[in-house]
MARRO-772186 format. One line per field, with one value per residue (C-alpha): residue number from 1; residue in one letter; chain; x, y, z. Coordinates in Angstrom, 3 decimals, padded with zeros to 6 digits, always signed. Example, Ala and Ser with C-alpha at 12.3 -4.5 7.8 and 13.67 -1.06 7.14 Angstrom:
REM residues 2
nr (1:2)
rest (A:S)
kette (A:A)
x (+012.300:+013.670)
y (-004.500:-001.060)
z (+007.800:+007.140)
This chain:
REM residues 111
nr (1:2:3:4:5:6:7:8:9:10:11:12:13:14:15:16:17:18:19:20:21:22:23:24:25:26:27:28:29:30:31:32:33:34:35:36:37:38:39:40:41:42:43:44:45:46:47:48:49:50:51:52:53:54:55:56:57:58:59:60:61:62:63:64:65:66:67:68:69:70:71:72:73:74:75:76:77:78:79:80:81:82:83:84:85:86:87:88:89:90:91:92:93:94:95:96:97:98:99:100:101:102:103:104:105:106:107:108:109:110:111)
rest (M:A:F:D:L:G:Q:L:F:Q:K:A:E:L:I:P:V:I:I:Q:D:A:D:T:K:D:V:L:M:L:G:F:T:N:R:E:A:V:E:L:T:I:Q:T:K:T:A:W:F:W:S:R:S:R:Q:K:L:W:N:K:G:E:T:S:G:H:F:L:H:V:V:D:M:I:A:D:C:D:T:D:T:L:L:Y:L:C:H:P:D:G:P:T:C:H:T:G:R:Q:S:C:F:F:R:P:V:L:E:E:E:R:T)
kette (A:A:A:A:A:A:A:A:A:A:A:A:A:A:A:A:A:A:A:A:A:A:A:A:A:A:A:A:A:A:A:A:A:A:A:A:A:A:A:A:A:A:A:A:A:A:A:A:A:A:A:A:A:A:A:A:A:A:A:A:A:A:A:A:A:A:A:A:A:A:A:A:A:A:A:A:A:A:A:A:A:A:A:A:A:A:A:A:A:A:A:A:A:A:A:A:A:A:A:A:A:A:A:A:A:A:A:A:A:A:A)
x (+014.321:+012.817:+009.087:+007.260:+005.289:+003.093:+001.462:-000.012:-001.901:-003.393:-006.899:-006.943:-004.840:-005.302:-004.876:-005.222:-002.154:-002.349:+000.148:+001.322:+003.804:+006.855:+007.494:+004.075:+002.191:-000.622:-002.583:-002.041:-003.962:-005.271:-004.446:-004.488:-001.514:-000.705:+002.404:+004.153:+003.533:+004.895:+008.007:+008.515:+008.040:+010.747:+013.104:+012.601:+011.729:+008.872:+005.216:+003.683:+000.003:-002.436:-004.795:-008.244:-009.623:-006.792:-006.163:-002.394:+000.561:+001.031:+004.019:+002.649:+004.312:+005.031:+002.949:+002.869:+006.458:+005.138:+006.681:+006.193:+009.591:+008.983:+011.077:+009.201:+006.558:+004.483:+001.896:-001.128:-001.910:-003.940:-001.351:-004.019:-003.222:+000.027:+001.147:+003.807:+005.661:+006.763:+008.458:+006.283:+007.834:+004.768:+001.008:-000.285:-003.834:-004.590:-006.503:-003.239:-003.921:-001.329:-003.698:-006.595:-008.506:-010.010:-013.807:-015.354:-018.334:-019.160:-018.234:-020.374:-018.521:-015.049:-013.275)
y (-014.096:-010.702:-010.347:-008.911:-005.874:-006.160:-009.211:-006.970:-004.693:-007.150:-006.858:-003.224:-000.060:+000.354:-002.471:-002.601:-002.645:-003.770:-002.167:-004.346:-003.526:-005.703:-006.283:-006.499:-007.826:-005.328:-004.265:-000.515:+000.609:-000.193:+001.969:+001.763:+001.737:+001.878:+000.756:+004.122:+004.177:+000.632:+001.605:+004.656:+002.447:+000.083:+002.994:+004.950:+002.101:+004.275:+003.558:+005.415:+005.246:+006.602:+008.974:+008.395:+011.553:+013.826:+011.926:+012.019:+010.072:+010.291:+009.367:+008.413:+010.728:+013.598:+015.976:+014.243:+013.007:+009.538:+007.617:+003.899:+002.296:-000.749:-003.804:-006.355:-006.465:-009.594:-010.256:-012.398:-015.667:-013.928:-011.142:-008.475:-007.303:-006.345:-006.602:-004.170:-005.022:-001.711:+000.061:+003.124:+006.379:+007.111:+006.726:+005.532:+006.889:+010.559:+010.495:+009.957:+006.276:+003.640:+001.810:+002.931:-000.128:+000.789:+000.865:-002.388:-003.579:-006.806:-005.509:-008.007:-010.882:-009.727:-011.400)
z (-013.474:-012.635:-012.098:-015.117:-013.909:-016.994:-015.408:-012.702:-015.049:-017.547:-016.024:-014.919:-014.972:-011.205:-008.729:-004.950:-002.747:+000.869:+003.244:+006.109:+008.859:+008.150:+011.864:+013.539:+010.470:+011.240:+008.163:+007.918:+004.852:+001.403:-001.574:-005.347:-007.625:-011.302:-013.126:-012.778:-009.006:-008.666:-010.629:-008.370:-005.313:-006.573:-007.337:-004.111:-001.690:-000.394:-001.149:-004.096:-005.013:-007.542:-005.756:-007.198:-005.578:-006.759:-010.014:-009.555:-008.208:-004.461:-002.310:+001.110:+003.614:+001.234:+003.360:+006.777:+006.854:+007.704:+004.833:+004.296:+003.638:+001.481:+002.345:+000.236:-002.491:-003.089:-005.801:-005.046:-006.845:-009.576:-010.015:-009.563:-006.022:-004.313:-000.704:+000.489:+003.676:+005.147:+007.998:+008.708:+009.913:+012.032:+011.942:+008.593:+008.817:+008.185:+011.515:+013.373:+014.083:+013.353:+010.983:+008.800:+010.041:+013.424:+012.948:+014.204:+012.182:+014.033:+017.465:+019.361:+017.699:+018.720:+021.576)
């Protein structure tokens, strides 16, 4: 039985999507998606998002060339967040870093 995408958008029109490297399991970024972006992601196997700042659909990599090739999509237990396992073409962050998560907050507690 196919997953019902309608389950994902029962609470909100936009939901968070966590991007994880399929090989290293590193968390690369967090974005927001709507139903249309999820459908485009399924069709194209590249990650699509809803840009809250630009108020439009956005295919990650359309300007940088650093596409996120989606190999799996997993919904969380509450069906209000998605996890995309991806193979990135290059750095994910607009700063040129591999991941958007690089700013330590509790630096003194890291080992």
